[in-house]
C-alpha positions in Angstrom: -73.4 113.3 -42.4 -69.4 113.9 -42.0 -67.5 113.2 -45.3 -64.0 113.6 -46.6 -62.4 114.4 -43.6 -58.8 114.3 -44.0 -56.6 111.6 -42.5 -54.5 113.8 -40.2 -57.9 115.5 -38.6 -59.3 111.8 -38.2 -56.1 110.9 -36.2 -56.1 113.9 -34.2 -59.6 113.6 -33.4 -59.4 109.9 -32.6 -55.9 110.7 -30.7 -54.5 107.0 -32.3 -51.8 106.3 -34.7 -52.8 104.9 -38.2 -52.4 101.4 -37.5 -54.8 101.9 -34.4 -57.6 104.0 -36.3 -60.9 103.3 -38.3 -60.5 104.6 -41.9 -63.7 104.7 -44.1 -63.9 104.3 -48.2 -65.3 108.0 -47.8 -62.6 109.3 -45.9 -60.1 107.5 -48.2 -61.3 108.2 -51.4 -61.0 105.0 -52.6 -64.2 103.0 -54.4 -64.0 99.4 -55.8 -63.2 98.9 -59.8 -65.3 97.0 -61.5 -62.8 94.5 -61.7 -62.3 94.4 -58.1 -66.0 94.7 -57.5 -66.7 91.7 -60.0 -63.9 88.9 -57.7 -65.3 90.9 -54.2 -66.3 87.9 -51.8 -68.1 89.1 -48.6 -69.6 87.0 -45.3 -71.9 88.3 -43.1 -71.0 87.6 -39.5 -72.8 86.1 -36.9 -72.4 84.4 -33.2 -71.4 80.9 -32.7 -70.2 78.9 -29.8 -66.7 79.4 -29.0 -64.5 76.5 -30.0 -61.0 75.5 -30.3 -59.7 72.4 -32.5 -56.9 70.6 -30.8 -54.8 68.3 -33.6 -53.5 65.0 -32.6 -51.0 62.6 -34.2 -52.0 59.3 -35.8 -51.8 56.9 -38.1 -53.9 55.2 -40.5 -54.4 51.1 -39.8 -56.2 48.3 -41.1 -60.0 47.5 -40.4 -59.3 44.3 -38.5 -62.7 42.7 -39.4 -61.0 42.9 -43.3 -58.1 41.4 -42.8 -57.1 37.9 -43.3 -53.6 36.6 -42.6 -53.2 33.2 -44.2 -51.1 30.7 -42.8 -49.9 27.3 -44.3 -51.8 24.0 -42.7 -49.3 22.0 -44.6 -45.7 21.4 -45.5 -44.5 22.0 -49.0 -42.6 23.8 -51.6 -43.6 26.7 -53.7 -43.7 25.8 -57.4 -45.0 29.4 -58.8 -46.3 32.7 -57.3 -48.9 34.6 -58.8 -49.6 37.7 -57.2 -47.2 40.8 -55.9 -47.9 43.0 -52.8 -50.5 45.4 -53.7 -52.4 43.2 -56.3 -56.1 43.5 -55.9 -57.2 39.8 -55.6 -60.8 38.0 -55.6 -62.0 35.6 -53.4 -61.2 32.1 -55.0 -58.6 33.3 -57.3 -55.7 30.9 -57.7 -52.3 32.8 -56.2 -49.5 30.1 -55.8 -48.8 26.6 -57.0 -47.0 24.2 -54.8 -46.1 20.3 -54.2 -47.1 19.2 -51.0 -46.8 15.4 -49.8 -49.1 15.9 -46.9 -51.9 17.4 -49.6 -51.8 14.5 -51.6 -52.2 12.1 -48.2 -55.3 14.5 -47.2 -56.7 13.9 -51.0 -56.3 10.2 -50.6 -57.6 10.5 -46.8 -60.8 12.4 -48.5 -61.4 10.1 -50.9 -61.6 7.2 -48.2 -63.9 9.0 -46.3 -66.2 9.8 -49.1 -66.4 5.8 -49.9 -67.1 5.0 -46.4 -69.8 7.2 -46.3 -71.6 6.0 -48.9 -71.1 2.4 -47.4 -72.0 3.9 -44.0 -75.3 5.8 -45.5 -76.2 2.6 -47.2 -76.0 0.5 -43.8 -78.2 3.1 -42.3 -80.7 2.9 -44.7 -81.0 -0.4 -44.3 -81.2 -0.6 -40.8 -83.7 2.2 -41.2 -86.0 0.1 -43.5 -85.7 -3.0 -40.8 -86.4 -0.5 -37.8 -89.7 0.3 -39.7 -91.0 -3.5 -40.6 -89.7 -4.4 -36.5 -86.7 -6.6 -37.8 -84.1 -4.7 -36.7 -83.5 -3.1 -32.8 -83.5 1.0 -32.1 -80.0 0.6 -30.8 -78.8 -0.8 -34.4 -80.6 2.1 -36.1 -78.9 4.5 -33.6 -75.4 2.7 -34.0 -75.8 2.9 -37.9 -77.0 6.6 -37.6 -73.8 7.8 -35.6 -71.5 6.0 -37.8 -73.0 8.1 -40.3 -72.8 11.3 -38.5 -68.6 10.7 -37.5 -67.8 10.1 -41.2 -69.4 13.3 -41.9 -67.8 15.5 -39.4 -64.4 14.1 -40.3 -64.9 14.7 -43.9 -66.1 17.9 -43.3 -62.6 18.8 -41.0 -60.8 17.5 -44.2 -62.8 19.4 -46.8 -62.4 22.7 -44.3 -58.5 22.1 -44.4 -58.4 21.5 -48.7 -60.7 24.3 -49.3 -58.2 26.7 -50.1 -56.4 24.1 -52.2 -57.6 22.6 -55.6 -55.1 19.9 -57.4 -53.2 21.2 -60.5 -51.1 19.7 -63.3 -48.5 17.4 -62.7 -49.2 16.7 -59.1 -49.0 20.0 -58.1 -51.7 22.1 -56.1 -53.3 25.7 -56.7 -53.4 28.0 -53.5 -56.7 30.0 -53.6 -57.5 33.4 -52.1 -59.4 32.8 -48.6 -61.0 36.7 -49.4 -61.2 39.6 -51.6 -59.1 42.5 -50.8 -55.3 43.8 -51.5 -52.0 41.9 -50.5 -50.7 43.9 -47.9 -48.2 41.3 -47.0 -46.1 38.6 -48.7 -43.8 35.9 -47.6 -44.1 33.6 -50.6 -41.8 33.3 -53.8 -40.9 30.4 -56.1 -38.9 27.5 -54.9 -39.4 28.4 -51.0 -40.1 25.5 -48.7 -43.0 26.1 -46.3 -44.1 24.5 -43.2 -47.1 23.8 -41.3 -48.1 27.3 -39.3 -45.5 29.4 -42.0 -47.3 33.1 -42.7 -47.7 33.4 -46.2 -49.8 36.5 -47.2 -52.1 38.8 -46.0 -55.0 39.9 -47.7 -57.1 43.1 -46.6 -60.0 45.1 -47.9 -59.6 48.5 -47.8 -63.1 50.2 -47.8 -63.1 51.1 -44.4 -59.8 51.9 -42.0 -59.0 52.6 -38.6 -57.0 56.0 -37.9 -55.4 55.6 -34.7 -55.3 58.8 -32.7 -52.3 59.9 -29.9 -54.2 61.2 -27.1 -51.8 62.8 -24.8 -52.6 63.5 -21.0 -52.9 67.0 -21.6 -55.5 66.8 -24.6 -57.9 63.8 -22.7 -60.1 66.2 -21.2 -61.0 67.7 -24.6 -61.5 64.0 -26.3 -64.5 62.3 -25.9 -65.9 59.1 -27.4 -68.3 60.3 -30.3 -67.0 63.4 -31.1 -66.6 64.5 -35.2 -63.2 64.9 -36.2 -61.6 66.2 -39.5 -58.1 64.3 -40.4 -55.7 65.6 -42.7 -52.6 63.8 -44.1 -49.7 65.1 -46.5 -50.3 63.0 -49.4 -53.7 65.0 -49.5 -52.7 68.4 -47.7 -56.1 70.1 -49.5 -58.5 67.4 -48.3 -60.5 67.0 -45.4 -61.5 63.4 -44.2 -64.6 63.3 -41.7 -65.4 60.6 -39.0 -65.9 60.5 -35.4 -64.1 59.0 -32.7 -65.8 55.2 -32.2 -63.5 54.3 -29.1 -61.4 55.7 -26.9 -59.8 53.0 -24.0 -59.5 54.1 -20.6 -56.1 52.8 -20.3 -52.9 54.5 -21.6 -50.4 52.5 -24.3 -47.5 51.5 -22.0 -45.0 52.3 -24.9 -46.3 55.5 -25.8 -47.8 56.6 -22.7 -50.7 57.6 -24.7 -54.5 56.6 -25.3 -55.2 55.0 -28.6 -58.3 56.9 -30.1 -60.1 54.7 -32.7 -61.5 56.3 -35.5 -63.6 54.3 -38.2 -63.9 56.1 -41.8 -65.0 55.1 -45.3 -62.1 54.9 -47.7 -63.5 56.4 -50.2 -61.2 56.1 -53.7 -58.6 54.3 -51.0 -56.8 57.4 -50.7 -56.0 56.4 -47.0 -53.0 54.0 -47.1 -51.9 52.0 -43.7 -49.3 53.6 -42.5 -49.9 56.8 -43.7 -49.5 59.6 -40.8 -52.5 61.5 -40.1 -53.5 64.8 -38.1 -56.6 64.8 -36.1 -58.4 67.8 -35.5 -61.0 67.5 -32.3 -63.2 70.3 -31.5 -63.2 71.6 -27.9 -66.2 73.7 -26.7 -66.6 76.3 -24.3 -70.5 76.9 -24.0 -69.6 81.1 -24.7 -70.8 82.6 -27.9 -69.1 85.2 -29.8 -69.1 87.0 -33.0 -66.9 84.1 -35.5 -65.2 85.8 -38.1 -63.6 83.8 -40.8 -59.9 83.5 -40.5 -59.5 84.1 -44.5 -60.9 87.7 -43.5 -58.0 88.7 -41.0 -55.1 90.8 -41.6 -52.1 90.7 -39.6 -50.0 93.6 -39.9 -47.6 95.9 -37.6 -48.7 93.2 -34.5 -52.2 94.0 -34.7 -55.0 92.1 -36.7 -57.4 94.1 -39.1 -60.4 93.2 -40.9 -62.1 95.0 -43.8 -65.6 96.0 -43.3 -67.9 96.3 -46.2 -71.0 98.9 -46.6 -71.2 99.7 -49.9 -68.7 100.0 -52.5 -67.6 103.4 -52.0 -68.0 102.7 -47.9 -65.3 100.4 -46.6 -63.8 100.3 -43.2 -60.4 98.9 -42.1 -61.1 97.9 -38.3 -58.7 96.7 -35.6 -59.9 93.5 -33.5 -59.1 91.5 -30.8 -60.3 88.1 -30.1 -60.7 85.7 -27.7 -59.4 82.4 -29.1 -58.9 81.1 -33.1 -57.9 78.2 -34.9 -57.7 77.2 -38.8 -61.3 78.4 -39.5 -62.7 81.3 -37.1 -61.2 83.8 -34.8 -64.0 84.8 -32.2 -64.0 88.2 -31.8 -63.9 89.8 -28.2 -63.9 93.5 -29.9 -64.4 95.2 -32.8 -67.1 93.7 -34.7 -70.5 93.1 -34.4 -72.8 90.0 -35.4 -74.7 91.2 -38.6 -71.4 93.5 -40.3 -70.1 92.1 -43.9 -66.4 91.4 -44.1 -64.1 91.2 -47.1 -62.9 87.7 -47.5 -61.0 87.9 -50.9 -59.0 90.5 -52.2 -59.2 92.3 -48.8 -55.4 92.5 -48.6 -55.5 94.9 -51.8 -58.2 97.0 -50.6 -56.4 97.7 -47.1 -53.7 98.8 -48.7 -55.2 101.4 -51.0 -57.6 102.3 -47.9 -54.9 103.0 -45.9 -52.6 105.0 -48.1 
């Protein structure tokens, strides 16, 4: 076993510069100290399929199935608004009060229909008894039944229109939330007149959101429906959100000239806000196998890439590498390393400097 050859002798034997050489611990005379040894983090190399991450830009959007836009069905004037943009509201919660002659008319119509229905129902019951006693014709029974059904339909339609309004004090009506969620748009203020069709507010649940990724023509070949993706945002730079492409349209957006890939993602903790920008990474697979080196283990110095190979506390090597491709997580090595070797992934810069003295 060759031990403690001088640095000059090694260079002469290998015919290379210090940056190109392989330096072992026994050659350098360096051993890990107790403190450095206690913090040592290593990784055993293995072969993996060569992949490359393609990064797309995108934006967080509402899940349309959880969005309710409320447009007024009546005319009136807002008396009071009891909510603000961003508030969480529950279905049926009172959001505002308003005055509306039209609502008064609808309430009166509802009461009239309820009275009419009671009379029609009694008429039907009487016709039914007479028909069963063979004292009334079938057409009379059918006519009474049709009258009840007509009034019930009118009453149901009117009740549906009044469902979100409840009579309050002093001739006002309380406007209730149509669904549970967050107020993401508000166009209603005290004293404001409203007309039929006026868009007053939007309620949206944020438990699930869409992330719309922009797929440019150059990246279309690498992006497919069902692919897993990693999502990062400026608001949470150290956190990765995982999802998959649930839909990929076949038509380019006419304005932006991109395909809008849709990613449906559970929004735990409500960290993803609609309108937030996002970077979406998709994996491009090659089918080729290579030794995968953790990106954290790579040292770049003097236009060359190095790694510290660990074979023992007093047996470490600084080794130059070449790679096929790389991304934020892996370097796929073509020369310099083999599967099964152990590399240092933490404090390797300190070891690199000590060994290369």
